[in-house]
C-alpha positions as CSV (number, residue, x, y, z in Angstrom):
1,M,15.3,27.6,3.7
2,F,18.0,28.3,1.3
3,L,19.7,26.9,-2.1
4,R,22.2,24.3,-1.7
5,G,24.4,23.2,-4.9
6,T,26.0,20.1,-5.4
7,K,28.9,19.9,-8.1
8,R,29.3,16.5,-10.5
9,V,31.9,15.9,-13.2
10,K,30.2,14.1,-16.2
11,D,31.8,13.2,-19.4
12,G,34.6,15.6,-18.6
13,K,32.1,18.3,-18.2
14,E,31.0,20.1,-14.6
15,H,27.3,20.0,-13.8
16,H,25.9,22.0,-11.0
17,Y,22.7,20.7,-9.4
18,W,20.3,22.7,-7.0
19,S,18.1,22.1,-4.3
20,V,15.7,24.0,-1.8
21,V,16.8,22.9,1.5
22,E,15.8,23.7,5.0
23,N,17.4,23.1,8.4
24,R,15.7,20.8,10.9
25,R,16.7,20.7,14.8
26,L,16.1,17.5,16.3
27,H,15.2,16.7,19.7
28,S,18.9,15.8,20.4
29,G,19.7,19.5,19.5
30,R,21.5,18.2,16.3
31,T,20.5,19.7,12.9
32,V,20.0,18.0,9.7
33,Q,19.1,19.3,6.3
34,N,15.6,18.1,4.7
35,T,15.3,18.8,0.8
36,V,12.0,20.6,0.1
37,L,12.6,20.7,-3.6
38,Y,15.1,19.4,-6.0
39,L,15.7,21.8,-9.1
40,G,17.9,20.4,-10.9
41,E,20.2,22.5,-13.2
42,I,19.0,26.0,-13.3
43,S,20.4,29.1,-15.3
44,D,21.8,31.9,-13.0
45,S,18.6,34.1,-13.5
46,Q,16.4,31.0,-12.4
47,R,18.8,30.7,-9.5
48,A,18.5,34.3,-8.6
49,S,14.5,34.0,-9.0
50,W,14.3,31.1,-6.6
51,C,16.6,32.9,-4.1
52,E,14.1,36.0,-4.0
53,A,11.0,33.6,-3.6
54,I,12.8,32.0,-0.6
55,E,13.5,35.2,0.9
56,V,9.7,36.3,0.6
57,F,8.6,33.1,1.7
58,K,10.9,33.5,4.8
59,G,9.4,37.0,5.2
60,G,12.9,38.6,5.2
61,A,12.8,40.8,1.8
62,K,10.5,42.7,0.0
63,V,10.9,42.6,-3.5
64,A,10.4,45.6,-6.2
65,R,7.8,43.7,-8.3
66,P,5.0,41.3,-7.4
67,L,5.6,37.7,-7.5
68,K,2.8,36.1,-9.8
69,L,1.5,32.4,-9.8
70,F,0.9,32.6,-13.7
71,A,2.6,34.4,-16.6
72,A,1.0,37.1,-18.2
73,S,0.5,35.5,-21.2
74,H,-1.7,33.0,-19.5
75,V,-3.6,35.2,-17.2
76,A,-4.2,39.1,-18.1
77,A,-4.9,41.2,-14.7
78,E,-7.2,43.2,-17.0
79,S,-9.2,39.9,-18.0
80,V,-10.3,39.2,-14.5
81,D,-13.9,39.7,-13.6
82,A,-14.3,41.2,-10.4
83,T,-17.5,39.4,-9.7
84,T,-16.1,35.8,-10.2
85,S,-12.5,36.7,-8.5
86,V,-11.6,36.1,-4.8
87,R,-8.8,38.5,-3.1
88,V,-6.6,36.8,-0.8
89,D,-4.7,38.5,2.1
90,L,-1.5,36.5,2.1
91,S,-0.1,38.2,4.8
92,R,-3.0,36.8,7.2
93,F,-3.0,33.2,5.7
94,E,-1.6,30.6,7.4
95,L,-1.5,26.6,6.8
96,R,0.4,24.8,9.7
97,R,1.3,21.5,9.1
98,P,-1.6,19.5,7.8
99,R,-1.1,15.9,7.8
100,E,-2.9,12.6,7.8
101,W,-3.9,11.3,11.5
102,G,-6.5,8.5,11.3
103,A,-5.0,6.0,9.1
104,S,-1.8,6.2,11.0
105,W,-3.3,6.0,14.4
106,L,-5.0,2.8,12.9
107,I,-2.0,1.2,12.2
108,T,-0.5,1.8,15.5
109,E,-3.4,0.1,17.2
110,L,-2.9,-3.0,14.6
111,W,0.6,-3.0,15.5
112,R,-0.4,-3.6,19.4
113,Q,-2.8,-6.1,18.5
114,L,-0.2,-8.0,17.0
115,N,2.1,-7.7,19.9
116,L,5.0,-6.4,17.7
117,D,6.4,-4.3,20.6
118,E,6.6,-7.4,22.4
119,F,8.6,-9.2,19.8
120,W,10.6,-6.0,18.6
121,T,11.7,-4.5,21.7
122,P,14.3,-6.8,22.8
123,R,15.7,-7.2,19.2
124,L,15.7,-3.3,18.1
125,K,17.4,-1.6,21.1
126,R,18.1,2.1,21.0
127,S,21.5,3.0,19.4
128,R,24.3,4.7,21.6
129,K,23.2,7.9,19.5
130,G,19.7,7.5,20.8
131,T,18.3,6.3,17.5
132,N,14.8,4.6,18.4
133,W,15.2,1.7,16.0
134,L,11.4,0.3,17.1
135,H,9.8,3.8,15.9
136,V,11.7,3.7,12.6
137,L,10.3,0.2,11.9
138,M,6.9,1.6,12.7
139,V,7.4,4.6,10.5
140,L,8.4,1.8,7.7
141,V,5.5,-0.5,8.4
142,T,2.9,2.2,8.4
143,Y,4.5,3.6,5.3
144,R,4.4,0.3,3.5
145,L,0.8,-0.2,4.6
146,L,-0.7,3.3,3.5
147,D,1.3,4.4,0.6
148,P,4.0,2.2,-0.5
149,G,6.9,3.8,-2.2
150,S,10.6,4.1,-2.0
151,E,12.4,5.0,1.4
152,W,13.7,8.2,-0.4
153,R,10.2,9.2,-1.0
154,L,9.4,8.4,2.7
155,H,12.1,10.4,3.8
156,R,11.4,13.5,1.2
157,L,7.5,13.7,1.4
158,W,5.7,11.4,3.0
159,Y,6.8,11.5,6.8
160,E,6.1,15.2,6.9
161,R,2.4,14.6,5.5
162,S,1.6,12.0,8.5
163,A,1.0,12.4,11.9
164,L,3.5,9.5,12.9
165,G,5.9,12.0,14.6
166,D,3.1,13.3,16.8
167,L,2.0,9.6,17.7
168,L,5.3,8.3,18.3
169,G,6.5,11.6,20.2
170,G,9.6,11.5,17.6
171,D,11.1,14.1,15.5
172,F,12.3,14.2,11.7
173,S,15.0,12.0,12.6
174,L,12.8,8.6,12.3
175,A,12.8,9.8,8.5
176,Q,16.4,10.3,7.8
177,K,17.2,8.3,4.9
178,N,20.2,6.3,6.0
179,T,18.2,5.6,9.2
180,L,15.9,4.0,7.2
181,Y,18.2,2.1,5.1
182,R,20.2,0.6,8.4
183,C,16.9,-0.3,10.1
184,L,15.9,-2.3,7.0
185,D,19.2,-4.4,7.3
186,K,18.6,-4.9,11.1
187,L,15.3,-7.4,10.2
188,L,16.9,-9.7,8.3
189,E,18.5,-12.0,11.0
190,H,14.9,-12.0,12.8
191,K,13.1,-13.0,9.5
192,E,12.1,-16.4,10.6
193,A,11.0,-15.8,14.1
194,F,9.1,-13.1,13.1
195,F,7.0,-15.3,10.7
196,S,6.8,-17.4,13.5
197,H,5.5,-14.7,15.8
198,L,3.0,-13.6,13.1
199,K,1.6,-17.2,12.9
200,Q,1.2,-17.5,16.2
201,R,-0.6,-14.1,17.0
202,W,-2.9,-15.1,14.0
203,Q,-4.0,-18.3,15.7
204,D,-4.3,-16.7,19.0
205,L,-6.6,-13.9,17.6
206,F,-9.0,-16.1,15.5
207,G,-8.3,-19.8,16.9
208,A,-7.1,-20.6,13.4
209,K,-6.4,-24.1,12.4
210,Y,-4.7,-25.3,9.4
211,E,-2.5,-28.2,7.8
212,V,-0.7,-25.7,5.1
213,L,-0.2,-21.9,5.5
214,L,0.2,-19.9,2.4
215,Y,1.2,-16.5,2.5
216,D,1.9,-14.0,-0.3
217,L,5.3,-12.0,-0.7
218,T,4.3,-9.1,-3.3
219,S,7.9,-8.8,-4.6
220,T,8.3,-12.4,-5.4
221,Y,8.3,-13.7,-8.7
222,F,9.3,-16.6,-10.9
223,E,11.2,-16.6,-14.3
224,S,11.2,-19.5,-16.7
225,S,11.4,-20.0,-20.5
226,P,8.4,-19.2,-22.9
227,P,5.6,-21.3,-22.6
228,H,4.8,-23.7,-25.4
229,V,1.4,-23.8,-27.2
230,G,-1.2,-25.8,-25.2
231,E,0.8,-25.5,-21.9
232,K,-1.2,-24.0,-18.6
233,R,1.9,-21.8,-18.3
234,Q,0.9,-18.0,-19.4
235,Y,2.5,-14.6,-19.4
236,G,1.1,-12.7,-16.7
237,Y,1.7,-11.2,-12.9
238,S,2.9,-13.6,-10.2
């Protein structure tokens, strides 16, 4: 890990923004940078403290003073009751990529039940650079079902906390933010065919029969002039 700075000029003034980043090596051998923590604008002393902390976490340096979780004003060492305190040997403490597994596995099973591989494989072929668009789409779908949010949040936090990389045999390249956005663009031309596929699969699985099929689009809403007194129209969510 290391600090990476970016410069931006705003209203004629130069601003410097900092992030803690790490290099990640992909299966292809290419190295990409993953943002671990965005710090924003910080002072020189804060930057020095962050550099020191990063070196300690990397195990590459020893500091002259102990690093504290809390300021002395919050917790005084003398006030800690030895009978209620627990000492932790940080040098022997390990936490190796804890991540959610069950829910992601369940979504991959649902994916197979809906024959989505059969539908998307001929439509989302690997790129010349080796990008597996089918797996990128599976990441987007799983994220949307389990913990919906922005693609930036998926890239920044969620993917590393899930077991999708293990389940799909992929690496961090599946969650690169630009790759996620490009994958969404590739889906639009197949929208109508995809709806037809889901409708047919629903009929096959449950023997469903209908005359009118209504489905919910959670991001769709209507706008109109304010309702008049006595009308059925009311303010509210779609």
